[in-house]
C-alpha positions, -999 to +999 in steps of 0.1 A: -002+000-003+015+032-008+010+064+009-005+092-009+002+132-010-029+138+010-018+114+040+020+129+039+014+162+032+042+165+010+026+165-025+043+130-036+043+099-031+062+076-008+063+037-022+058+010+004+098-003+009+108-035-001+105-051+034+149-067+032+153-023+025+131-025+059+150-040+077+184-026+065+164+010+078+151-007+114+191-022+120+201+016+114+173+037+133+181+010+162+218+018+164+206+057+157+186+049+192+214+031+206+236+059+204+213+085+220+205+059+249+240+046+258+256+076+261+248+091+291+252+054+311+286+048+297+305+084+304+280+080+342+309+056+347+337+072+335+328+105+358+356+102+383+383+093+356+376+126+341+372+144+371+408+130+383+425+143+348+401+175+341+398+185+380+367+210+385+343+184+407+325+208+413+315+213+382+306+175+378+269+173+379+268+199+345+282+174+327+250+153+327+231+181+336+239+202+298+232+172+277+203+166+300+190+201+292+199+204+252+181+170+250+152+182+262+149+216+246+164+206+217+132+173+211+105+191+198+124+216+176+138+189+159+102+174+148+087+200+139+114+202+114+113+166+104+082+175+099+086+205+077+120+197+058+121+160+056+126+135+083+160+121+066+170+155+064+166+166+098+177+124+113+211+128+096+216+164+106+210+157+139+232+118+143+265+143+128+258+176+152+260+146+181+293+127+164+306+163+162+297+170+193+316+133+207+345+140+191+345+176+206+343+162+240+369+132+235+392+161+234+384+191+260+410+202+275+392+215+304+360+208+326+345+240+305+349+229+277+328+195+280+300+205+303+300+225+261+307+199+245+276+178+261+251+201+253+264+199+216+261+162+217+230+168+235+216+193+206+222+157+182+203+140+206+177+153+205+171+147+170+181+112+175+154+095+193+122+113+175+138+110+145+139+072+151+102+068+159+094+094+134+105+071+104+097+040+122+057+060+119+063+068+082+075+037+067+055+012+085+015+014+096+011+015+130-012-018+130+020-036+113+046-010+135+033-036+170+063-061+157+089-044+158+084-034+197+106-058+213+134-047+193+134-014+210+126-031+238+161-046+233+178-017+226+167-002+257+179-028+278+210-034+262+220+004+267+215-003+301+225-031+317+254-033+292+267+011+295+280+009+331+298-021+317+317-008+288+317+025+303+338+007+330+357-015+311+365+013+282+377+038+307+400+011+325+425-002+289+417+030+269+406+056+286+379+079+298+382+097+262+374+073+243+339+068+261+327+099+237+352+089+208+335+048+212+302+067+197+320+080+160+327+043+141+293+034+154+274+070+142+293+063+108+280+027+100+243+043+110+250+072+085+264+054+052+232+032+059+209+054+066+220+074+035+224+047+011+186+029+021+164+053+034+141+069+006+117+100+016+101+120+004+116+157+000+094+183+017+099+221+013+074+242+039+059+276+025+066+283+067+092+293+082+102+278+116+082+294+147+114+313+164+098+330+191+081+298+205+115+275+202+130+300+223+100+300+243+095+267+251+137+264+252+135+288+283+107+265+298+116+233+297+152+242+301+137+262+334+119+228+343+149+205+342+167+229+362+143+232+393+142+193+394+179+186+391+192+216+418+157+212+442+166+193+470+211+194+464+219+222+451+200+252+469+166+245+491+129+235+472+123+271+488+149+289+479+152+327+463+166+304+430+145+280+428+115+305+431+124+324+408+136+291+380+101+287+385+080+319+380+102+316+352+089+285+335+060+295+342+055+322+323+079+313+293+056+280+291+021+305+285+038+334+261+045+295+244+013+282+245-006+320+236+029+318+208+011+286+192-019+299+186-009+331+167+018+312+147+018+302+110+041+266+125+036+263+160+061+246+168+038+220+184+006+226+172-020+231+202-045+208+178-026+180+187-039+180+215-081+182+205-072+145+201-084+125+233-063+096+230-030+117+219-036+137+251-042+104+274-006+085+260+011+116+264+000+119+305+002+080+303+042+084+284+048+116+312+040+090+345+061+060+330+091+081+326+084+094+367+082+057+374+108+035+351+135+056+360+131+069+395+133+026+398+167+028+381+181+049+403+164+035+436+171-003+426+203-002+421+212+011+451+186-011+476+206-036+461+246-022+466+235-006+506+209-032+514+215-063+496+256-060+496+256-066+455+285-053+436+285-021+418+306-030+394+280-047+374+251-023+386+238-033+351+231-062+356+212-062+390+180-041+370+185-075+350+148-093+358+131-059+355+147-052+317+143-086+308+111-086+317+098-058+301+110-063+268+093-098+269+061-079+273+067-055+252+069-083+221+045-099+234+019-068+226+031-059+200+021-090+180-010-092+198-016-057+185-003-070+150-023-095+142-056-085+164-051-047+159-067-043+196-045-020+215-070-005+250-061-041+268-024-035+272-026+003+291-048-010+314-027-048+323-001-020+319-007+000+350-028-025+372+009-040+367+030-012+374+009+000+406+012-033+416+055-041+412+056-010+423+035-013+454+055-044+462+086-027+458+080-007+486+077-030+515+113-043+509+135-043+537+169-054+552+157-091+551+140-094+516+161-116+491+172-110+459+154-133+445+124-115+458+135-083+447+134-096+414+101-112+412+093-075+419+113-061+393+099-088+368+064-073+380+067-037+371+085-044+338+061-064+326+038-036+332+064-007+312+065-037+288+030-030+283+031+003+279+069+021+271+058+011+231+020+013+229+022+050+243+034+062+216+023+041+188-014+049+196+003+087+196+012+087+156-019+069+156-037+098+170-028+126+146-027+128+111+011+126+091+018+153+084+021+159+125+040+132+127+070+147+138+056+166+164+034+139+180+070+119+177+093+143+198+054+155+214+050+120+236+092+120+238+099+149+253+067+141+280+085+109+290+116+131+295+097+155+315+087+127+341+114+115+342+131+146+355+101+143+379+104+110+390+141+114+397+131+148+420+106+139+441+113+106+447+146+114+452+141+140+479+116+122+495+143+093+494+169+122+508+145+135+537+138+097+549+179+084+548+188+117+571+151+112+598+158+081+599+197+075+606+198+109+631+167+083+647+189+051+650+227+067+649+221+103+665+242+129+652+272+107+637+242+091+617+232+126+612+264+142+595+274+112+576+242+117+552+240+157+557+261+163+525+246+130+504+221+106+516+238+079+491+273+064+500+296+049+480+303+014+484+337+029+505+325+053+525+302+019+534+328+001+550+343+027+569+314+025+586+313+012+622+289-022+625+259-002+638+259+026+619+263+005+588+232-014+604+214+018+606+218+031+570+205-004+559+176+002+575+173+044+567+181+034+533+150+003+529+129+035+543+140+055+521+129+032+494+099+023+508+084+059+505+099+070+470+085+034+454+043+040+478+050+079+461+052+062+425+028+032+430+005+067+438+013+085+404+009+053+383-028+047+396-032+082+372-018+058+346-045+038+353-072+064+352-061+079+321-059+046+305-097+031+314-107+066+291-086+060+263-107+045+231-102+021+205-095+035+175-088+014+141-051+015+134-041+027+097-035-002+083-052-026+098-078-027+072-101-015+039-114+012+065-082+021+081-064+024+046-095+053+039-083+069+072-045+069+065-061+081+034-080+104+050-067+152+051-081+163+076-107+159+103-109+117+104-078+113+117-093+123+145-124+114+146-117+106+185-112+137+196-129+145+221 
């Protein structure tokens, strides 16, 4: 089936690619996706060595923050650029920028240079994930798209498990600079494959980029990420800096929404939120990000501090959750492809997510690794039902001409959810650990956790046995309140899932084919 010019909005036809070409393109897309997801986890392992070489430990957090900020702020812009000027060109440009940032980061001679070059790298990374999702949306009808979900979940699992291992190995044997240089040959392979095999129509929009909207959205997103990153750590939540950032962020986002009603080519067309399913999937994606990245932060911490696991293989500690997520995502995709039905998965996924988080909240100092693994598998199964379904349904809820902004918006909401999850769950965890340590270990306990509630293995080993036991109890208490909050937040995802309307996936049959070619309102038939 060919997608018509009405579906693409480009005035040209997209020829249905042959299966072999699709497989080659998907392989290249998965490589690009792996680049974006693997980078932070590899670099995180190398950070102590980087600080030892370059100095500037007071700016350490900015190496990660600069990358995260640039990625989040550029995500919606890349989506719109792809819609206006062509997906392939935008995607290739983002890869090139990412590789330039990687090369420069590897050559950095000081911490300030490294932070600046990481921001360049983040600008490219913002287009990698959006490009992958939008190109898959262009090439593969939604009903067929489900069968590829397992591949995406597999890439995510590989990045989370392999990142720390690869980062440690490269740093020990080749030096920290190669944690950045390793991106160059991998990215070059993706560039060559995409250039040679991916064929999409060139676009040229008559309008210009909404620079005012882009600037306001960038300021708003930057303020939000800084608030969630700095709040409770660098600055107190009630401090003037945090309050000013909140005020700036709110003002910028209000101005952004107003500007989108006036712009000829808005960065984020507000009409896509008239689709009930798109709005609900954005909310569910936000909550999934909130929960997932909170779990990824606290589970290794619990297993290292309380269960005595090695920090060297920290990625392997998440294996039960990630394998469960990958298998369930694959099954959900196959069922969706075979039946065209998907509403059951957000509902079941939300229930499993609530249950998994509640079980994890019950962990204490006596919980075995086997039982914590079972609890993680339940949570992973829930996220496996949700991770790719949210993107699939969101893309199916908009016209083809808005595929890029739909993909970028869904990705952005998940990213913002992760920022809020890490910040809010982290604040609860830190406060609980400090309170319990002060209660159980007195002044010494309060002093130990005054700077940070998260102690490394070396610090733990130096503690007297009674104080170490108090810390283990404090960490289990902290994870209890963090995961309990996560389970409460996940209830919102369940409520949202109930209101999802099952609209036929494009490519599911003659009726859906007509819908795919419809020029306007038919695609948004489920709008509120």
